[in-house]
Structures are given as structure tokens and as C-alpha cells.
N, C-alpha and C positions, 0 to 999 in steps of 0.2 A: 158223234163224239168218238175220239180214239179210245179203243179197248184198254182196260187197265192191265198192266203186266202182272203176271202171276206173283211176282215177288212182293207187289204192293197189297196184295189182297189178304195177307195174314191168314192164309189158309192152314188148317190144322189146329186152329184155336177156337175155343168157344166164346170168349169175350174179346173183342177186338176194338181198336181205337184209331181214329185218324181225325185230322183237323179240317173244319170248314166244308165249303160246297164241293171242293174237289175231293175231299176225303170221303164225304157222303157218296159221292158218285163211284168212288173207288170200291166201297165196301157194301153198298146197299143191295146190289144184285145177288150177292151171295149170302145175305143175311136173312134170319128169321124176323128180325125187328131192327129198326134204327131208332136210337135214343139221342134226341138233339138236346144240347145243354148250352144255354145262353143265360148265365146267371144274372147279368146286368144288361138288358133286363127282360128279354122276350119270355123265356121259359118260366121265370118267376111271375111275370104278368099272366101267363097262362094258368100257372096253378092257382093264383089267387082268384082269378076270374071264373075258372071252371068250378071252383069250390063253391062258389055262389050259385051255380047252375047255369052259367052261360056257356053256349056254344061258341068257340073261338075259331075263326077262319084265318089261317095264315095267308100272307100275300107278301110279294116282294115289296120293296121300298114304296112308299105312298107316291103315287104319280098320277097322271090324268086318267089312268085306267081304273084305279081303285075305287073310285065313287061308282062307276058302273058295275064293278064287281060286287060291291056291297048292295047295290040296289037290286041286282039280279037274285041275291039270296035273301032279301028281306032283312038285311042286317045293318046295324049301325057301323059307321066307320070311324076307327080311332085316328086321331090326329098325332102330329109329332109331338115329343115330350114338352117342347117349349112353346107349343101353340096352345091357343085357348079353345077348350071344349071339354065336355064332360068325360070323355074316354080318350086315353092316350096310352102310350107305351109305358108310362109311369105306374108301377104297381101302387104306389100311394094314392095317385089320382084315381085309379080304378076302384080302390076300396071306397073312396068317397062318392064314386059316380052312382047314378040311379041304375037299378037293375034293367038290363036288356037281355033278351033270349039269345040273341045272335049279334056277334061283333066280329068286324074284320079288323085284324091287328097286324098292320105291315111293319116289317123291320128289314134291314138289309143283311142281316146276319141270321139268327136263328129261325125267323119266320120264312126268309127266302130259301133256307136250307129244307125246312119242312115241306114247303110247297113244291119244291122241286123234285122230291122223292116219289117214284112211281112204282107200283106193284109190291111194295114192302110195307108192313105196318110201321108207323111212326109213333113214338111217345115223346112227350115233353117233360124233361126232368130238371131239377134244380136243387139247391141245398134244402129247400123247404119240404120238398116231397120225396127225398132220395130213398128213405126206407120203404115207404109205400110202392114206389116204383120197383124197387129191388124185389119185394115180396111178390108183386104181381108178375114180374118177368120169370121168376122162378116158378110160379104157379103154372105158367104156360109151358113149362118143360123146356124153355130155351136156355141157351147158354152152353150148348155142346158144340163140338166141331161141325156136327151135321146140322145144327140149328143155332148158328151163332148170333150173338148180340153184338151190334156195331154201335159203339158209343162214339158220338160226334160232338166234341167241344166246338162251338161255333167260332170263337175268337172274335176279334174286332177287326176294323179296317183302318189302316193308316189314312189320315185326313187326305182327301183328294185323290185316293188311289183305290184300286181293287185288291190291294196286297193284304193278305191276312196278317194281322197282329196276334200272334198266340197270347192270350189274355190269361193272367194268373187265376182270375176268378173262375174261369171256365175249366182251367187245368184242375183246380181244386174241387170244382163240382164233378168233373169226370172222375177224379180220383176217389171222391166220396161214393159215387155209384159203383165204380170197379171194386173198391174195398167191401162194399156191402155184399156185392155179389159173391166175392171170394169167401167172406164170412158165412154166407148162406150154402156153402159147399160146391161152388163151381170152381173146378180144379185146373181148368186149361185156358187161363188168360193169356193173351199175347204178351210179349215183352213190353210193348207200349202200354197195355192196360195194367200190367202188374206194377210197372214203374210209377204211373200215376197213383195207384192205390198206395204204394209205399210212401210216396211224397205226401199223401193226404194223412195217412196214419201217423206220420213223423211230424205233423204240423201242430204245434202246441195250441195256437189260437188263430183259427181259420178266419174268424170274424174280423180280428184286427188286421190280418193279412190283407183281407179283401177292402176293407175300409181305407187302408193306407196304400193300397196298390194304385197303379196309374188310372184305371178305370173308376176306382172308388173316389179318388181325388177329383177326377173330372166331373163326376156327377155332383159331388159336394160343392165344387166351384161354380156350379151353374144353378145351385138352389135345390138339388134333389138328393141330399143326404138321407132323407126318409126312405127313398128307394133302396139305398144300400142297407140301411138297417132291416128293412123287410127281407131283403135277399139273403141275409146272412142268418136268419132264424132257422136253425137246423131242425128238420122234421116237424115244422109247425102246422103242415098240412098233410093229410092222408089222401090227397088227390092222385089220380093216375090218368092224366090227359092223353087220350088215344085218338089219333086222327081218324075219324069216321065220317065217310061221305064228304070229305074236304074240310071238316071242323073238328077241332080238338073237343072231346066230350069226356067228362070225368067217369072212369070206370072204377074208381077206388071206392072205398067204404064210406067216406064222408061226403055224401051227397046232400048237402045242406039245403039246397033249393035256394029260393029268393032271398035277397037280403032283407 
């Protein structure tokens, strides 16, 4: 891969932000931690599932290799949101699903980003667990220019393309985390991180914005309004899903165990 130019690395800042897989590749090598945010719905699904005690393996979009990947790890494989199966990318479906200790959860956005990061700790954040994640990151003494946190809103893809669509729900999720880190005393956010924090702080009704935005309306139109409702529950979880040996494991205080 072509090396990232210095101007794109946001050097000198303790909290950095960039979009999608390319953004993760640009910031990961210089970061103490990468925080992936995919509110609708990968990281919300990870928060809900790891809160129940499941280890969640990220994987790129479900294809012919996903089944073998799951079998090698003794894990169940989640199906697409609109497919029939006990486990899927839908947080509402995962709440109803039987408990499994290990789950492979593919998606083309948040999951693909998390699976591609090498050599840097990865955390899954969303609106449901933003305060718990912020507390944990600060406790690691990360968020300084020497140990920066890279926030990566996943965004969506325009249908039929690999082009990232910067998604409002992920912008607000990234803003919530950046704002929480600033509130906890991190004083060197990049302009990108500070701007999304300001946008979040200035948004009067984040839940309504996400419900009415393009992604929220898309899910409602195909019968998954419940997924949006779950995703906008701010600080409903105390989970801190950290990628450990290839799977997200809850490192937060609410390790509730089996459903």
C-alpha cells in the first residue's frame, strides 16, 4: 500500500479522526488505539452481543470464505440482516437469539475495518457504550500526541460501489466519543475530532436525527426500525469491546454473562 502522506496523519494531536477503511489505514500505524464506530449497525451489534458474554469475530462481508472462517474458530456465523437465521447483523435479532459463546459477524463497513487493522488495539464504540469506552480509553492513558486515539467512523457505501458515504449516524457517534474524551480532560483533539464533538454537543435530539436520516429511514423501510431504536439508546451499555486474539471481548464493567 502507498504510504500515507504526513499531512494526512494528523500528527501532533491526541484524538484524531478519519473516515472508513482508508482513514483507518492512514491513522492506525501511528495510533495507540483505533476506535471503530458503525452505529447502524455493526458496533451496536457488537455492544449488545458482547454484553451478553459472546466473543464476536469481525469479518469482511459474508462470502464463500466466511463459513470456513467460522468453522475454524468454532463459532456460529451471522447471516445478512434480511436472511433467515438466529444470528444476523440486526441488534434486535441478536437480542432474541440463543446464546452462543463465539460469533462471526461480517459486514462491509465496521467489521471490514476492524478486521483489517493490524498491530494496533481496536475498540468497537457506538452511542450505547460511548461513556464506558471513553472512560476505558482515558484509563489507558491514551489520547496524548504520543499515544493518540484514532476515531474511525465507518460510514456506508453507495449502492453498487465501494465509495464511502459519510453517514450522519456515524458522524454523531464519532462526535459523541470525541466530546466525551474532551470532557474527560483530553486537550489536544485534531480539528476533525473537535468539529464532530462540537456538532454532537450542538445537536438537540440525536435520536430523532438518526431515526430520520437516510440510514435510519433505509432500515425502517425494510422492517428494521427496532434496530434504529436500539442504536440510539445513549449509554445503555457499559461494554468496552476490545479486539483480542481476533474477537471482540467485553473489557468493561458489565460482564453480564449468558442471557
